Structures are given as C-alpha cells and as structure tokens.
C-alpha positions as CSV (number, residue, x, y, z in Angstrom):
1,M,-10.2,-22.5,-9.6
2,K,-10.6,-26.2,-9.8
3,R,-10.1,-28.5,-7.0
4,G,-6.4,-29.5,-6.5
5,E,-5.1,-26.3,-8.4
6,L,-4.2,-24.3,-5.3
7,F,-0.8,-26.1,-5.0
8,G,0.1,-25.3,-8.5
9,F,-0.7,-21.7,-7.8
10,Y,1.2,-21.6,-4.6
11,N,4.2,-23.3,-6.3
12,R,4.2,-20.7,-9.2
13,I,4.1,-17.8,-6.7
14,I,6.9,-19.4,-4.4
15,N,9.1,-20.1,-7.4
16,K,8.6,-16.8,-9.0
17,F,8.6,-14.4,-6.1
18,N,9.7,-14.3,-2.5
19,I,6.6,-13.3,-0.8
20,L,6.8,-12.7,2.9
21,L,3.0,-11.6,3.3
22,L,0.1,-11.7,1.0
23,F,-3.5,-10.6,2.0
24,K,-6.6,-10.1,-0.1
25,G,-9.9,-9.2,1.5
26,A,-11.4,-6.7,3.9
27,L,-8.8,-4.9,5.9
28,S,-9.4,-4.0,9.5
29,Q,-7.3,-2.5,12.2
30,E,-7.2,-5.9,13.9
31,I,-6.0,-7.6,10.7
32,L,-3.3,-4.8,10.2
33,I,-1.9,-5.3,13.6
34,E,-1.5,-9.1,13.2
35,M,0.2,-8.6,9.7
36,G,2.5,-6.0,11.1
37,D,3.5,-8.5,13.8
38,L,4.6,-10.9,11.0
39,I,6.5,-8.4,9.3
40,N,8.4,-7.4,12.4
41,N,9.2,-10.9,13.1
42,H,11.3,-10.8,9.9
43,A,13.4,-8.0,11.1
44,S,16.5,-9.9,12.2
45,D,18.4,-9.4,9.1
46,F,17.4,-5.8,8.3
47,P,15.8,-4.3,11.3
48,D,16.0,-0.7,10.3
49,K,14.6,-1.4,6.8
50,I,11.9,-3.6,8.1
51,R,10.7,-0.8,10.3
52,R,10.5,1.4,7.2
53,C,8.9,-1.4,5.3
54,F,6.3,-1.9,8.2
55,S,5.6,2.0,8.2
56,V,4.9,1.9,4.3
57,F,2.9,-1.3,4.6
58,V,0.7,0.3,7.1
59,E,0.2,3.5,5.1
60,M,-0.6,1.4,2.1
61,A,-3.1,-0.8,4.0
62,Q,-4.9,2.4,5.6
63,N,-5.3,3.7,2.1
64,I,-7.2,0.5,1.2
65,M,-9.1,0.5,4.4
66,N,-10.3,4.2,4.0
67,Y,-10.5,4.7,0.3
68,S,-11.3,1.4,-1.5
69,A,-14.4,1.7,-3.6
70,E,-15.2,-2.0,-2.8
71,R,-16.4,-2.4,0.7
72,E,-17.6,-5.1,2.9
73,Q,-19.7,-5.2,5.9
74,I,-18.6,-7.6,8.8
75,E,-20.4,-7.5,12.2
76,G,-21.9,-4.0,11.4
77,R,-18.6,-2.5,10.5
78,E,-17.6,-1.4,7.0
79,F,-14.1,-2.1,5.6
80,G,-12.3,-1.3,2.5
81,V,-11.2,-4.4,0.3
82,G,-8.2,-4.9,-1.6
83,I,-4.8,-6.9,-1.8
84,I,-1.4,-6.1,-0.3
85,L,1.8,-7.9,-0.4
86,F,5.2,-7.7,1.1
87,M,8.0,-9.3,-0.8
88,E,11.8,-9.7,-0.7
89,E,14.0,-9.3,-3.9
90,P,17.7,-9.5,-3.9
91,E,18.3,-5.7,-3.5
92,Y,14.9,-4.6,-2.3
93,Y,11.9,-5.0,-0.2
94,S,8.7,-4.4,-2.3
95,I,5.4,-3.4,-0.8
96,L,2.5,-3.7,-3.4
97,A,-1.2,-2.7,-2.6
98,G,-4.0,-2.5,-5.0
99,N,-7.9,-1.7,-4.7
100,K,-10.9,-0.5,-6.7
101,I,-11.4,3.2,-7.0
102,D,-14.0,5.4,-8.5
103,K,-12.8,6.6,-12.0
104,T,-13.5,10.2,-11.2
105,R,-10.6,10.0,-8.7
106,I,-7.8,9.0,-11.3
107,K,-6.8,12.5,-12.2
108,E,-6.7,13.8,-8.6
109,I,-4.7,10.7,-7.5
110,T,-2.4,10.9,-10.6
111,D,-1.6,14.7,-10.2
112,R,-0.9,14.1,-6.4
113,L,1.4,11.2,-7.3
114,E,3.2,13.0,-10.1
115,L,3.9,16.1,-7.6
116,I,5.1,13.8,-4.9
117,N,7.4,11.7,-7.1
118,K,9.0,14.8,-8.8
119,S,9.8,16.1,-5.4
120,D,13.2,15.8,-3.6
121,E,13.6,14.8,0.0
122,L,13.6,18.6,1.2
123,E,10.4,19.3,-0.8
124,L,8.7,16.2,0.6
125,K,9.6,17.2,4.1
126,K,8.2,20.7,3.6
127,M,5.2,19.3,1.8
128,Y,4.6,17.0,4.8
129,K,4.9,19.7,7.5
130,T,2.5,21.9,5.4
131,Q,0.0,19.2,5.0
132,R,0.1,18.5,8.8
133,R,-1.1,22.0,9.5
134,M,-3.9,21.9,7.1
135,P,-7.3,21.5,8.5
136,R,-9.1,18.2,7.8
137,E,-12.3,18.2,5.7
138,D,-15.3,17.0,7.4
139,D,-15.6,13.8,5.5
140,S,-11.8,13.2,5.5
141,K,-10.7,9.8,6.7
142,G,-7.0,11.2,7.1
143,A,-4.9,14.2,6.9
144,G,-3.6,13.6,3.6
145,L,-0.1,12.5,4.8
146,G,0.0,9.0,3.7
147,L,1.5,9.2,0.1
148,I,3.9,11.8,1.2
149,D,5.2,9.6,4.0
150,I,5.2,6.5,1.7
151,A,7.4,8.6,-0.7
152,R,9.8,9.7,2.1
153,K,10.5,6.2,3.0
154,S,10.8,4.7,-0.5
155,T,13.9,4.3,-2.5
156,D,12.6,5.2,-6.0
157,G,9.2,7.0,-5.3
158,I,5.7,5.5,-5.7
159,E,5.2,3.5,-8.9
160,Y,1.3,3.4,-9.9
161,T,-0.9,2.0,-12.5
162,F,-4.8,2.1,-13.2
163,D,-6.5,-1.0,-14.9
164,D,-10.0,-0.3,-16.1
165,I,-12.6,-2.8,-14.5
166,D,-15.8,-1.4,-15.9
167,S,-17.2,2.2,-16.9
168,E,-17.1,3.5,-13.2
169,T,-14.4,1.7,-11.5
170,T,-10.6,1.0,-12.1
171,F,-8.1,-1.1,-10.2
172,M,-5.4,1.2,-8.7
173,E,-1.9,-0.5,-8.1
174,L,0.8,1.0,-5.9
175,T,4.3,-0.4,-5.7
176,V,7.0,0.9,-3.1
177,K,10.6,-0.5,-3.2
178,I,12.9,0.1,-0.3
179,K,16.7,-0.8,-0.9
180,K,18.3,-3.1,1.5
181,G,21.6,-1.6,1.4
182,E,20.9,2.1,1.9
C-alpha cells in the first residue's frame, strides 16, 4: 500500500460495512480481553445479543489462537495469527474469522461443520453434553466444544469457506450471524 492510501481503504470499509471491531495479527488472551471490553461497550442497544456475540467472538478468536497454522513468537510465547471482525448489519450482528490451516485438516473440519450445521437445537445440546464428557487427547488445546457452542448461539449455523494459499495451506473463513430481533 502506498503512502496516503490508508484513508481511501478506511473510507471503503466504513462506507460498505459497519465494522465495530477488526483485528488482524497474533491473538493472545490479553488482546482478546481488550477486544471483549470493546464489544461489551456496544451492549446498550441489544445487551442480550451482545453477550451472545461476545461468546461467539471469543470462541472464534480462541480457534485462531489455538489452531492457526500461521504462528508468531512474541516474548517467548507462541500465538496463532488470523483476522477477526465484528460488524453490525441492519438485521444481524456478524462475526467473521479467518486463519491459515493445513490442507490435511479440510475434510475433518468440513465433516464436523456439516454435522453441526445439519443438527437442530436439541441435537446440538446433546452433542455438546456428550463432547463435554469425552476425555481430551494429550495434545488437544480444547475440549472440542467451540464449534458446537458457536452453532448453538448462531441464527443460521456456521458458514465456511476454504481458499487455497499454496500446496500445503488454505485460508479458512468462518461467518456467524446473530439476528438482532430474536
């Protein structure tokens, strides 16, 4: 980007989307807490929905922190790198997150998302309870509850895409919408 182009970029984003929060880079727990405070400050209009959005935002950010194939070392600690944004549309709040993943994980993630997306509320609740009781694998960074929890809070499931980067990695994008009026 050339000097002086940032303002044009900023205006294109502002005029096209109502972005409340946008972050690209290495995600840490400390950054996540600060972003959560910013989201909660927007809670005056739809406080119940904002809590739901915040919960989804945290889960999506933790997925980046734990599973992104792109890693960054900061002061001896390793963090996942990605992009996450929280935006307001006329009828929805939308949370979008993206990060690099190893292509060998596409099928596993797609199968999981397809199963989650085709499940109704009762099935998701049952799936969540079952997953909570499952023992964690030794190298697991979580209990595998994140995507189920996200789907339970979303209005229309979890949208996803994969865009090839090179022969080994792809960019995974997740989108979740939460209707304001529900």
